[in-house]
N, C-alpha and C positions, 0 to 999 in steps of 0.2 A: 267906418269909425267903431262903435260897439255892436257887434253883428249880433243877431238873432238866433238862437237855437230852439226850437219849438219841436214838441212831441203830443201824441195823443196819451191820453191817461192810461196808466200801465193795465187796466184792465182790459182795454180793447186796443191796446197799443199794437199797430204795426211797423214798427221801427220810426226811427227818427223822420221828421219830415222838414227838409229844406227851407229856410224860409227868405224872402226878400230881405236884402240890406236896407235899401233903398229904391225911390223912384226918381226919376228927372223932372223937372217942370221949368218953366220958365214963365216969373212973373207970378203975381197973385192968380190962386185959383177960386173957381166958385165955392160955397160952403159943400154943394154936393161932391164936386171932384175933390175938394180936400179931405172930407171926411173918408170917403170911398178909397183915396190913397193911403191913409195911415191904418184903416180897419180892415182893409182887404187888398193892400197891393195894387190897386187898379191905376192905371196910366190914365191920365187926364181924358174924360170921355169914353174910358175902355171898361172892359169887361173886370170882374175879381178875378185876381191871380193867386189868391192864399183865402182859407178859410175864415169867415169872420165870427168870432168867437167873443163870449163875453160871460162874465160872472152872471150866475143865476140870481133873478129877482128877490129871491129870499134870502140870499147872501147880502146884496150889496148896501142895504141900509145898516149894516155892521160888519163892515170889513175889516180884518185885523192885519196889523203888520208889525213886525219885531226886527230889532237886531238880534239877529238870533244866535249868531257865532261871530266871537272877534279872537283871531290868530293871537297866540301869545306874543309873536313878532311884530304883530301890528302897531304902526307908530302912533303913539297916545293922541299927539295933536292931531291928528288925521281922525283918529276914531272919535275925537271930541266934536271934531268939524262934521262928521257924517251923523253924529247924533242930531246937532244942532238943523243940520239939513233936512233929516227926517221929519223932525218937527215942523220946521217950514211947509216942507211938501205935504205933509197931512193938512194944515191948515190950508194951503192954496189950492188943493183939489175939494177940500169939503167946502170953500166958498164960490167953487165954479157954477153951483145952482144945478146940478145934477142930482140923480138919485144916491149916488156914491155918498157914504160916510165911512171914512177912514178913521178907525180908532189902533193908536198905538199902544201895544202891549209892554211890560216891562222887558227890559235886555235878558235874553235868552227863553224868553217864552215861545212856545210853537204858535205861529200864528198862520193865516191864510197866505200873505206874502210873508216872507222871511228873506231877510237881508244879512248877507254873510261877508263880512270884514276881513279876508283871508290874506296870510304871507306868502303873495304872489306878485311877480311883476309882471308888466306887460310881455305878451308872447309866450307866456307861462303855461302849462297844462294845469288845468283846475283840477285838484284834489282836495279832499276834506269836508265836502258837503254831503256825501252818501246817498247824492241823488244822481240817475242817469237820466238821460245822456249827458248831464250838466259837468259832471267828473270827466274827464278826458278831452274837454274841449277846450280850444285855446282862448285865453283872457286877453282884453283890450285893457283898456281903462276900468270896463265895467261889463257886466253880461247879464242879461236877463233871460228867464227861462219860465215858459209857460204850459201848462198840461191840461187838455180839456176830454171830455167824455164825446161820446156819441150823438149826444144833442148838441154838440158844439159850444157847451157849456164848462168855462173854465173851472177847475177844481183845484188848483192846488198852482204856486207861482215861486220864483226864487230871483234873487239879484246879488250877484256877487260884485264885491270890488277890490281891484287891486292894490297894494300896498304903496305902489310909487303912483297914485292917481295925484294929480295936480290939485292941492287943496283949493286953489283960487277956482276951481271948474267943479268942484264936489256938489256944491247944493244944485248947479244946472243939472249934473247928471243924475244926482238922486231923483230929482223933478222927474226927470225925462224917463229913466227906468222904471220908477214906480207907474208913473201914468202908463208906460207900454204894458205893464202887467196889468193894467186893466183891459187889454186886449186891443191894444193900437199897435200893430206887430211891425210897422214900415217907417223909415225915415222918410224926410224928403229932402233931395239936394236940387235947391233952387238958391240962389241968392237973396232973393226978394224974402226969405223967411228965414234969413241969417240971425236976424235981429226982433223977428215976431214970432218963432215957435219953438216950442221945446222939441220938435220932433226935426229939426235943422240936423241933417247929417255933418255940415261942416262947419259948426259953431256949437260952442259952450259957454255962449254971452247971455243965454236967457234964461231967469232965474224965476220967472213967475209965467203961469200960463198966458198966452197969447189971447186975442178974441176969438180967433178959429179954433185954437186948442180948447178953451171953454162950449164951444160951441158942437165940437165932436162928442166930449163927455156927456152934453145933455141930448145929444142925439141917439148915441148908444145907451145911456141911461137915462131915460126922460123923467124928470121930476113927477114924485107921486104915482110912480109906477112900482 
């Protein structure tokens, strides 16, 4: 579905690093296996296959997000739905009990996580963000990009939405992409999670964080740290 493209921070970049789109599983996973799958691409019981990255502790208590750019041709109804979905996403993540506190800035303000609503259709090449390697990649419904430094601390993140995304799905997609921008870079392909997790590869029906979704947030960003 929505593929992840990851890169190191420009200061230490060695070029784009391919990310796992998803990992297959069958039935409910233990908390440990679920956390490792979404945070470092580990198969159940297996080793990490991707870097485990996170926002630095000094940042997570006031992590900003904004709708940074809306293309002139972007549908107005869809833009309004995206704005409402972002408000719901901020509230949902902030209630999860982790150390993360998202704060939405005014549209157009530079933020730690920037959302781009671009006049692109599924399958188009992304242009107009000014970010590499995001520009030049192919978009599906949406795409998230994360950069991190040599200490595996996230330093920047961006989310791009296409203009033909289904309005009925936008709240689920906004929640998923924003949560992934916190360092959870791999989806799960497992029918058991289709109605239980925002990380489901095959479903956009989940509009609130599931029990294990909130668990991974608290494990990645323990409250009080």
